[in-house]
N, C-alpha and C positions, 0 to 999 in steps of 0.2 A: 504493500500500500504506500509506504513512504517513497519508494522508487517511482511508482506510478504518479504520485502527486508531484514529485520533483520533475519528472519528464514532462508533465503537463505544463508546469510553470516555465520550463525551458523551451517550449514550442516556439515562442517568439524569439528565442536566442539562437535559433538554428536556421540554416537554409541549405538547400541542395548545393553542393560544391562541385566544380568541374576542374580539371587540370588547367593550370595557367598556360594558355597557348598563345595569347596575344600579349606583346610586351611594348610598352612605351618607355624607353630607357630613361628619358629625362624630359620633363615638361618645363618650358622656359617662357611661355607667354600666357596671358590672361585668358584668351579665348579657349585654348586647349584645356586649361585647368577648369574653367567653368563647364566645359563639355564633359569632362571626367566627373565632376561633381553631380551633374544631372544624371549620369548613369549610376553613380554610387548611391544616390538617394533612395534607390529601389533595390539595393544589393542584399539587404538583410544582415549580412555579416561582413565586416571590413577589418582587415588587419592593418595596424598602424604603428609606425615607429618614427623617430626623429634622430637627426644628428645635430648637435649643438655645441657651442663653446661657452663655458661659464666662468673661466678663470679671470677674465678681464672686464666683466660687465656686472652691472647691478642686478639685472636679471639675465639668465642664460640667453644667448643669441641663437635664434633658430637658423640653422644653415641648410637643412634639407628635410623634406617630408617623404616618407615612403608609405605607400598604400597598396594593398592587395585585395581584390574583390572579384568574385566570379572568375572571369578568364583574363583578368588584367592585373599586372604588377607595374606600378608607376613610381617614379621619383619626381618630386616637385622642387624647383629651385626658388626659394622665397626671396632671393635677392632680385629676381626678375619678375616673379609673380607677386605683386605687391598686396593684392586683396585676397586674403585666404578665408574670408568670412563664410563663404559657402560651405567650406569643409568644416569649420568649427560648428556651424549650425547643424550639420549632419551628425557630427560627433555628439552633440548635446540633445539630439532628438530622441524620441521613444520608439522609433521604427527600426533602428539598426543596432546590432550588437557590435561593439568595438573591442577587438582583441589586441592586447599589448603584452609586452614582457617587461617587468620592472617599470611600470608606466607612470611613475610619480611626475616626471617633467612633462609628459604628454598631457596629463590632467591639468597641470599648472598652466601650460600654454593655452589650453582651451578656456580655462577659468579667466585668465588674464585678458584674452582676446575678446570674449563676448560676455564675460561675467556670468557664465553658466557652466555647471559641471556636466560631465557625461552622465547620461541617464542609464545606459546599459553597457557597462564596461566589464570585461573579463580580463584579469591579469593572470596569464598562464603560469607565472612564477609562483603566485599565491596558490593557484589550483594544485600545482604539483606538490606543494608543501602539505596539502591536506590529504593527498593520496599516497604519499611516500615520505621518506625522511630526507628528501632533497629540498632544502630551503635555506638560504636563497641560492638556486642554481643559476649559473650564467646561461646565456642563451645558447652558446655552443654546446655546453654540457647537457642542457635540456633537450636540444635537438637530437643529440647522440643517445640520450637515455630513452626518450619516448619514441623516436622514429628510427633509431639505429642508423643515423645518417651523419656523416662527418662533413662539416663546413670547410670550404677550401680557401677562405679569404681572411684568416685571422690576422695576417700581417698588417691589415688596414686599421686595426684598432687604435693606433696612435696617429692616425692621419690628421692633417690640418683641414678641417671642413670649411674654413673661411676662404681658403685659396681658390681662385678660379683660373682656368677652367678645371672642373673635376675630371679625373681620369676615368676611363672605362672600368678599371679595376675598383676604384672607389665606389662607383655607382653600383657595380655588381655586388660588392660587399654590402652596401646599404640595402639593396633589394633582398638579399638573403635574409635580412632581419625580419621581413614580413612574409616571405614566400611560404614558410612552413607553419605559421601560427594557426591557421584554421585546422590543418590536419592534426596538430598537437592538441588543440582544444577538443576536437572530435574524440580522440582517444582518451583524453583526460575525463571528459564527461561520461564516457562509457564506463570507465573504471570507477569514477566517483558514484555513478548510479548504482553499480553493483555493490559498492561499500555502504550505500545509504548516506552519502556525504555531499550530494549535489546541492542541497539547500545550504549546507555549510559554505560551499564555494561561492554561491550567489550572495549570501549574506556577508561573507568576508570581503568580497570585491566591492560591494556597496559601502561597507564600513571604511574601506581603504579610500574610496573616492570622497566620502564625506570628510574624512580626516584631512586629506590633502587640500580639499576645497576650503576648509576652515582655517588653514594655517595662516593665511594673511591677516586673520583677525586675532591671532594669538599674540601675547605679549613677549616679544623677542628678548626684552631685557632680562627675562627670567633665566636665560642661558648665559648671561655674563658671568665670568668667573669671579666668585666672591660676592655675588649679589645677595645670597642668602644670609650673609653676615652683616649686612647694612641695616641701619635703623633710621626711622623718621625722615629727617630732611635729606639724609644720604640716599635713602630709597627714592625719594622724589627726584633728586638730582640725577641719579643713574637713569631713571626713566626718561627724563627730559633730554638728557644728553644723548641717549640712544635714539630718540626720535629726531633730534637735530641731525645726528650723523646719517640716519636713514634718508632724510630729505636731501642732504648734500649729496649722498651717494647716488640717489635717483636722478638728481639734476645733472650730475656729472657722468652718469652711467658708468660708475665704477663700483667694484665690490666694497661693501661697507668697511671691512677691516683695512682696506687700502686707504680709505679716507682718514680713519683714526682707529688705533688698536683698542681691543677690548680692555686690556689691563690699564690703559691710559684713561679710558672713560671712568673706570672704577676708582682709580687713584684721584682723579679730579672730584668725583662725587664724595669721596671720603674727606678730602681736604677743604673743599668748598672755597677755593681761592677768590679773593675779591679785587685783586689788582694784577696787572701784568707782571709786576715784580714777584708776587706770590706764585703766580702761574709758572714763571721761569724756574722756580725752585724745584719743581716736579721733575724727576729724572725722566729724560726722554723728550722734554719739551724744547730742546735745543734744535730740533729739526725745523728747517725753514718752512716746510709745508704746514707743520703743526702751528708754528708761530703765526702764520697768516690767518689762522682760525681764532686767534686769541680774542678779538673783539666779540665774536659771536659766542664763544664759550663763556666769556664773562657776562654777557647779556643773559645767557641761560641761568647761570648761577645767581644773578641778581633777581631774576623772576622767582627762582626757588626760595631765596632768602626772604622774599616779600610774602610768601604764603604763611598765613597764621598757623601756629603750632597745632591747633585743634583740627586743622584740615590736612595734616600730613598723613601719608599712608602708613599702615601698620604691617609689620612683617608677620607672615603666617607662623603660627607656633610650630616648633620643631616636634617631631615624633616623641611621644612620652618615654619610650624605651628603645632608643635606636640600636643598642647592642643586642637586646633580645630580638628585635626585628631581624637583624642580620642572621642570628642563629636559626630562628624559626624559618626564615626565608630559604636558608640552605636545606633544611629538612624538607620543606614543601617542594623545593626544587628537585630533590631526589625522587619524591613521590610523583611529581609531574613527569619527570623524565622517564621513570619506570613505566608509567601508564602510556606515555607516547610510544615507547619502545614496543609495548604489547600491541598497540593499535597501528604501528607502522607509520607514525606521523612525525612531523618535525616539531620538536619542543620549542624552538625559537619562534615559530609562528603562533603557537598556542599561547605562550606567556613568557614574559621576561622577568628578571629579578625585581624590577620596579613594580610589575603587576603583582607579584607575590607579596611584596611589602605593603602594597595598597590593600590587598586582601587581609593581611594580618592586622593592620591598623583598624580597618573597618570592622572586622569580625570581633576583635578583642575589645575595642574602645567605643566605636561609633554606632554601627547598625543604622545608618541613615539611608532610608530607602532611595532617596534621590541620588545618592552617591554610591550605589551598589557597584562593587568592583567588576571589572570586565570578566574576570575568571568565574564569576557567578551568573553571568548573563548569557542568553542565547544558547548556542550549541556547546559553548565552553562550560556553562553551568550545568547543562544536562549530562555531559560526559565526565567532567572533572570536578565539578563543584562539591558534591557530597563527599567524595573521598578526601578532598583537601580540608573540608570542614571537620571530617572525622579525625584527621591527623591532628588538627589543632585542639580537638576535644579529648585527645588521648585515647581514642577508640581503636586506633591502628598503630601497630608497632612495626619497627624496621628490624629485619634480621638478615645477616649475611648467610646465604645458603651454600654457595660454592665459589670461593675466590677465583677459581680458574674458569668459571663459566662466563659466557658473554653477558649473561644476566645474573650477576652474583647477589643481587639484593632482592629481598622479597618483603612486601608489606602485608601484614596479617591482621585481621580483625580480632580484637580481644574477645 
């Protein structure tokens, strides 16, 4: 019954496929691109990948799009085809299933271009992690594992995708990244259906899209080194400085850390200098490009100092028992890994150490329904939740059965 229901839900995720017999190696003009999009709009299933450069830009620079559908495999040069809206709208519609591998940047490109996320996206890297212990597998290894096929163009992985003209070898390498995605997904969904995990794959891929789409709204300053040790006005200063840096980086189209280092932002937030003389006392501020930002930095600090004390942000309280959390998380990690081994699944896809600590804090101290840990939600909760809670309740004990065995640990119910 579960497989039948999953297959019914997947009906709109599938279409009849045919061998790729027609090839447009590279599309370089708007009319040809629009024509391809007209055909793609009715394809049902479309494989998608990109080549981009991220090291020197605020946002990754899109250098090539690769698309495969029905009988066509195409590459699109975004340097020459300026309006890609038609494709992004197809990617975000509810008619077509988009197949990707490790598609975080592909989702971001769509979200940034039209402010819409993909509606029906399958990431075959995620799907593979739910049917085997291969996560995250590279595309080359995934093709080899699922299709028993060896790709021939690995040497192009370090290519400069900004340079023009693109060589025939570069284009062929790029097209290989989409040629096999539909066949991979067909085999994966057959295996997942037999295992009763198709719904898991659909749910996990949707959660992936939701997470990536929400990233732009997240508070990036939380990842600044040392942020968790700041208090009051220092917290506000770090937030304001981070936002200042982001605006400068976007305006100059440069990576944020090339505009101003993370550790420098934190040091300024801690010292709150009120003059150029004070600012120059901070180690590292002797750089000419940093000194050019001094007036703006001092303006930020002035605004922060003008905020009344009762309006300053408060730091979240630290976990009540961090050392106990570490110990319990390691024990839960063993239980989780053991269960994943039994099911032939990838532990890193099911839950991280951070997820385990979130579960511990919630289960031991909070029990807030709105903040239910991910390991107790959805398919994770159904498959792993009760066992993890039983471990915390002392109802399950760990025993070493055979140190020489591939599975030397056994968890037993008391």
